[in-house]
C-alpha positions in Angstrom: 28.8 -63.2 39.7 25.6 -61.7 38.1 21.9 -62.1 38.6 20.0 -65.2 37.7 16.6 -64.8 36.1 13.8 -67.3 36.0 10.2 -66.7 34.9 10.0 -63.1 36.1 12.1 -63.8 39.2 15.5 -62.3 39.7 18.1 -63.8 42.1 21.0 -61.5 43.0 23.8 -63.0 45.1 25.8 -61.0 47.6 28.5 -62.3 49.9 31.1 -61.4 52.5 34.5 -63.2 52.2 35.5 -62.1 55.7 32.3 -63.5 57.3 32.1 -66.4 54.9 28.4 -66.0 54.4 26.0 -64.5 51.9 22.5 -64.0 50.7 20.6 -64.3 47.4 18.1 -61.5 47.2 14.9 -62.7 45.5 12.8 -60.2 43.5 9.7 -60.8 41.4 9.0 -58.1 38.8 11.3 -55.7 40.7 9.6 -56.3 44.1 11.7 -57.7 46.9 10.4 -61.1 48.1 13.1 -62.5 50.5 16.7 -63.4 51.1 18.1 -66.9 50.8 21.0 -67.0 53.4 24.0 -69.3 52.9 27.6 -70.0 54.1 30.6 -70.9 52.1 34.3 -71.7 52.5 37.2 -70.3 50.5 37.7 -67.0 48.7 34.3 -67.1 46.9 31.1 -69.1 47.0 30.9 -71.9 44.4 28.7 -71.0 41.4 27.2 -74.5 41.7 26.2 -73.8 45.3 24.3 -70.6 44.3 22.7 -72.3 41.4 21.6 -75.2 43.7 20.0 -72.7 46.1 18.1 -71.0 43.3 17.0 -74.3 41.8 15.7 -75.5 45.2 13.9 -72.2 45.7 12.2 -72.5 42.3 11.2 -76.1 42.9 9.7 -75.3 46.4 7.8 -72.3 45.0 6.8 -73.9 41.7 8.6 -71.3 39.5 
């Protein structure tokens, strides 16, 4: 699962299968902004779940 880019922002997902949680690291022009934390079930997080988190972030921050 690679990075998602939107209007100069980059969202890089990282997750732990053992702990069943993850984070999406948010960068703007290579400067770290914040982490979006999430939990999931199964072997990997669903791509739709990650895309939804990114979309929600973009809406809230008018990106």
